[in-house]
C-alpha positions in Angstrom: -4.8 65.1 -29.3 -2.3 65.7 -26.5 -2.0 62.6 -24.4 -3.1 63.1 -20.8 -5.3 66.2 -21.4 -8.9 65.2 -20.9 -12.2 67.3 -21.1 -11.8 68.7 -17.6 -8.2 69.6 -18.3 -9.2 71.4 -21.5 -11.9 73.4 -19.6 -9.3 74.5 -17.0 -6.8 75.5 -19.6 -9.4 77.5 -21.6 -10.7 79.2 -18.5 -7.1 80.2 -17.5 -5.9 81.3 -21.0 -9.2 82.3 -22.6 -8.3 80.7 -26.0 -6.8 77.5 -27.4 -4.2 79.6 -29.3 -2.9 81.1 -26.1 -2.8 77.6 -24.5 -0.6 76.3 -27.3 1.7 79.4 -27.2 2.2 79.3 -23.4 5.5 78.3 -21.8 5.8 75.2 -19.6 6.0 77.4 -16.5 2.8 79.2 -17.5 1.0 76.0 -18.1 1.9 74.5 -14.7 0.1 77.4 -13.1 -3.2 75.8 -14.2 -4.7 73.4 -11.6 -4.2 69.7 -12.6 -1.5 70.5 -15.2 1.8 69.1 -14.0 5.3 69.4 -15.6 4.9 66.3 -17.8 1.6 67.3 -19.3 2.8 70.9 -19.6 5.8 69.8 -21.7 3.5 67.7 -24.0 1.3 70.7 -24.6 4.2 73.0 -25.2 5.6 70.5 -27.8 2.2 69.9 -29.4 2.5 72.5 -32.2 5.7 70.9 -33.5 4.8 67.3 -32.9 1.1 67.1 -33.8 0.1 67.6 -37.5 -3.3 69.2 -37.1 -3.4 70.1 -40.8 -3.2 66.4 -41.7 -6.1 65.6 -39.4 -8.2 68.4 -41.0 -7.3 67.0 -44.5 -8.4 63.5 -43.5 -11.6 64.8 -42.0 -12.4 66.9 -45.2 -11.6 64.0 -47.6 -13.9 61.6 -45.6 -16.8 64.1 -45.1 -16.2 64.2 -41.4 -17.7 67.3 -39.6 -15.7 68.8 -36.7 -17.8 70.3 -34.0 -16.9 72.4 -30.9 -19.4 73.6 -28.2 -19.6 77.0 -30.1 -21.0 75.4 -33.2 -24.7 75.8 -33.8 -25.2 72.1 -34.5 -23.3 70.9 -31.4 -25.8 68.7 -29.5 -27.6 70.9 -27.0 -28.0 68.1 -24.4 -24.3 67.5 -24.5 -23.6 71.1 -23.5 -25.5 70.5 -20.3 -23.1 67.9 -18.8 -20.2 68.9 -16.6 -17.5 67.7 -19.0 -18.7 68.0 -22.6 -16.2 67.0 -25.4 -14.2 70.0 -26.5 -14.4 68.6 -30.0 -16.5 66.0 -31.8 -15.7 64.3 -35.1 -18.9 63.3 -36.8 -19.4 61.1 -39.8 -23.0 61.4 -41.0 -25.6 64.0 -40.1 -26.6 65.3 -36.8 -30.2 66.7 -36.8 -32.2 68.8 -34.3 -34.6 65.8 -33.8 -31.6 63.9 -32.3 -32.3 65.9 -29.2 -35.1 63.4 -28.7 -32.8 60.4 -28.0 -32.5 57.4 -25.7 -29.4 55.2 -25.1 -29.5 51.4 -25.1 -26.4 49.8 -23.6 -25.4 46.4 -22.1 -23.0 43.5 -22.1 -20.9 42.4 -25.0 -21.6 38.8 -24.1 -25.4 39.0 -24.4 -27.8 36.1 -24.2 -30.5 35.5 -26.9 -33.0 37.1 -24.5 -30.9 40.2 -24.1 -30.2 40.6 -27.9 -33.9 40.2 -28.6 -34.9 42.8 -26.0 -32.2 45.3 -27.2 -33.3 44.9 -30.9 -37.0 45.2 -30.0 -36.5 48.3 -27.9 -34.3 49.8 -30.6 -36.9 49.3 -33.2 -39.8 50.5 -31.0 -38.0 53.7 -30.0 -37.1 54.4 -33.7 -40.7 53.8 -34.8 -41.8 56.2 -32.1 -39.5 58.9 -33.4 -36.6 58.6 -31.0 -32.9 58.5 -32.0 -31.3 55.4 -30.6 -27.8 56.0 -29.2 -25.3 53.3 -28.3 -21.6 52.5 -28.4 -21.5 50.0 -31.4 -19.8 47.4 -29.2 -20.5 43.7 -29.6 -23.7 42.3 -28.1 -26.4 44.6 -26.8 -25.1 47.8 -28.5 -25.0 46.1 -31.9 -28.5 44.7 -31.5 -29.9 48.1 -30.5 -28.4 49.8 -33.5 -29.6 47.1 -35.8 -33.1 47.3 -34.4 -33.2 51.1 -35.1 -31.8 50.6 -38.6 -34.4 47.9 -39.5 -37.2 50.2 -38.3 -35.9 52.9 -40.7 -35.1 55.2 -37.8 -32.2 57.3 -36.7 -29.3 56.0 -34.6 -26.0 57.4 -33.3 -22.9 55.4 -32.5 -20.4 56.9 -30.1 -16.9 55.3 -30.5 -13.9 55.1 -28.2 -11.8 55.0 -31.4 -11.7 57.4 -34.3 -14.6 57.3 -36.7 -12.4 55.9 -39.5 -11.1 53.1 -37.2 -14.3 51.6 -35.9 -14.1 49.0 -33.2 -14.8 46.1 -33.1 -13.5 45.7 -36.7 -16.3 43.4 -37.7 -18.7 46.3 -37.2 -17.1 48.4 -40.0 -20.1 47.7 -42.3 -22.5 48.5 -39.5 -20.7 51.9 -38.9 -21.3 52.8 -42.5 -25.0 51.9 -42.3 -25.3 54.0 -39.1 -23.5 57.0 -40.8 -26.0 56.7 -43.6 -29.0 56.7 -41.3 -27.7 58.9 -38.5 -24.1 59.4 -37.5 -21.0 57.9 -36.0 -19.1 60.2 -33.6 -16.1 60.3 -31.4 -13.9 62.8 -29.5 -10.9 60.9 -30.8 -9.1 62.0 -34.0 -10.5 60.2 -37.1 -7.7 57.6 -37.5 -7.0 57.0 -33.8 -7.2 53.3 -32.7 -9.2 52.4 -29.6 -7.5 52.9 -26.2 -8.7 51.2 -23.1 -9.1 54.4 -21.1 -11.3 55.9 -23.8 -14.2 53.4 -23.3 -15.3 54.7 -19.9 -14.7 58.3 -21.1 -16.9 57.9 -24.1 -19.7 56.4 -22.0 -20.5 59.9 -20.6 -21.1 61.1 -24.2 -23.6 58.2 -24.8 -25.6 59.2 -21.7 -25.1 62.9 -22.2 -26.6 62.8 -25.7 -29.8 61.3 -24.4 -32.9 61.9 -22.2 -32.4 58.5 -20.6 -30.3 55.3 -20.7 -31.7 51.8 -20.9 -29.4 49.0 -19.6 -30.1 45.6 -21.1 -28.1 42.8 -19.4 -25.1 43.8 -17.4 -22.9 41.9 -15.0 -21.5 43.4 -11.8 -18.6 45.1 -13.5 -20.1 45.9 -16.9 -19.2 49.1 -18.6 -22.9 49.6 -19.2 -23.2 50.4 -15.4 -20.7 53.2 -15.9 -23.0 54.7 -18.5 -25.9 54.3 -16.1 -23.9 56.1 -13.4 -23.0 58.9 -15.8 -26.7 59.2 -16.7 -27.7 59.6 -13.0 -24.9 62.2 -12.4 -26.1 64.1 -15.5 -29.7 64.2 -14.1 -30.9 61.9 -16.9 -33.4 59.0 -16.5 -32.0 55.5 -15.9 -34.0 52.4 -17.1 -33.2 48.7 -16.8 -34.6 45.6 -18.3 -35.1 42.9 -15.6 -33.5 39.5 -15.9 -33.6 36.1 -14.1 -32.3 36.3 -10.5 -29.9 33.4 -11.2 -28.5 34.9 -14.4 -25.1 36.5 -13.9 -25.8 38.9 -16.8 -28.8 40.2 -14.9 -27.1 41.1 -11.6 -26.2 44.6 -12.7 -29.6 45.4 -14.2 -31.6 43.9 -11.3 -29.5 45.9 -8.9 -30.2 49.1 -10.8 -33.9 48.4 -10.5 -33.5 47.8 -6.8 -31.7 51.1 -6.4 -34.3 53.1 -8.2 -34.0 52.7 -12.0 -37.3 52.4 -13.8 -38.1 48.9 -14.8 -38.6 48.5 -18.6 -40.8 45.9 -20.3 -41.8 48.0 -23.3 -41.4 51.4 -24.8 -44.5 52.6 -22.8 -42.5 52.4 -19.6 -40.0 54.8 -21.2 -42.6 57.3 -22.5 -44.3 57.4 -19.1 -41.1 58.4 -17.3 -39.5 60.9 -19.6 -40.7 64.4 -18.7 -40.9 67.6 -20.8 -37.9 68.6 -22.9 -35.7 71.5 -21.7 -36.3 73.0 -25.2 -38.6 72.0 -28.0 -37.3 69.9 -30.8 -38.2 70.4 -34.4 -38.9 67.5 -36.8 -38.0 67.4 -40.4 -41.7 68.1 -41.3 -41.7 71.3 -39.3 -43.7 70.0 -36.4 -42.3 70.5 -32.9 -42.0 68.2 -29.9 -42.0 69.5 -26.3 -42.7 66.3 -24.5 -41.7 62.7 -25.4 -45.3 61.7 -24.7 -46.3 63.5 -27.9 -44.7 60.7 -29.9 -47.5 58.3 -28.9 -50.3 60.6 -30.2 -52.5 59.6 -33.1 -52.8 61.7 -36.2 -55.8 63.8 -35.1 -54.2 64.4 -31.6 -51.0 65.5 -33.3 -52.9 67.9 -35.7 -54.8 69.5 -32.8 -51.7 69.9 -30.7 -49.6 71.4 -33.5 -52.4 73.8 -34.3 -52.1 75.5 -30.9 -50.0 78.7 -31.2 -47.3 79.6 -28.8 -49.5 82.1 -27.0 -52.5 79.8 -27.0 -55.4 79.4 -29.4 -59.2 79.5 -29.3 -61.1 76.3 -30.0 -62.6 77.9 -33.1 -59.2 78.8 -34.4 -58.0 75.2 -34.0 -61.1 74.0 -35.8 -60.5 76.3 -38.7 -56.8 75.5 -38.9 -57.3 71.7 -38.8 -60.7 71.4 -40.6 -61.6 68.9 -37.8 -65.3 69.1 -36.5 -65.5 71.2 -33.3 -66.9 68.3 -31.2 -63.9 66.2 -32.2 -61.5 69.0 -31.4 -63.1 69.4 -28.0 -62.8 65.7 -27.3 -59.2 65.7 -28.5 -58.3 68.7 -26.3 -59.7 66.8 -23.3 -57.5 63.8 -24.1 -54.4 66.1 -24.4 -55.3 67.8 -21.2 -55.5 64.5 -19.3 -52.0 63.6 -20.7 -50.6 66.9 -19.4 -49.8 68.3 -22.8 -52.3 71.2 -22.9 -54.3 73.3 -20.5 -57.6 75.2 -20.9 -57.5 78.9 -19.9 -60.1 81.6 -19.9 -63.0 79.7 -21.4 -62.3 78.5 -24.9 -58.6 79.2 -25.1 -56.0 76.4 -25.0 -52.3 76.6 -24.3 -49.7 74.1 -25.0 -47.5 73.1 -22.0 
């Protein structure tokens, strides 16, 4: 909450002083010894204990059922810990779940065409139906359409705000923010009641991409903020996707250029599933099943049963047959399909291991 201290500044301060308590009790002279902390910011930090009412913010969060997460919390998003500048604190209204590690962002222009809005809503719904969490920034246009698509499909969605979670922007999306919180969550690194500040929008974009396995850009002009999110995704080693548009459409110049420069062209969710590789760590669904590769989301019921029946150290075909009660010939055929999809491998005769 100290103006001028961003995520990288916080990292430097914590590295130097070892704890937030020591940072806040340090003198101005001690603070200026930290790289990037000049006299002005040092004075703000030194004055913070007297000028900032933290207890009031904690009370507001408690009264509004807002969770406060730091990287040390068990439910802090694992993917977000991997980026160079993760938020030092997240205010979350709603529920974060382990399955939200299987997420894709959809972003784009605020001034979207009918085509763009339709594509964003369709992709949001398709991803939600497949089991992905849809992440966006709840801005007008493409972001709103993506959230609504996920909500209509009954799936999970996360909105990352540049304002506090109790001061949603734009104001007309207040009802939408409540719907998202009920079916996912709304989050921000800004204090709950903080209004939107212009500098926070580019900063929050790194969180949108950082929470996800990949970012889909739907309609973006040359200077669209969505391109900043795509750049963050590339820098974070996440996949970048783009929906193509007409060459004479100003709103398609950014997306078409992304495709020219190597982004994966997206016409349907199949393009997304084909590109996303194995997860860095398996994700558990609410029903107890685990996901190790996004491709598993497109499996049918029998394929899923066979895959989930394979133990961590591998299983014999007979063991899978007994566990699933599926005829052995059907199990063998299903294992062959899973092997072709790169999800399992046969070893030592009749033993199968999950990749």
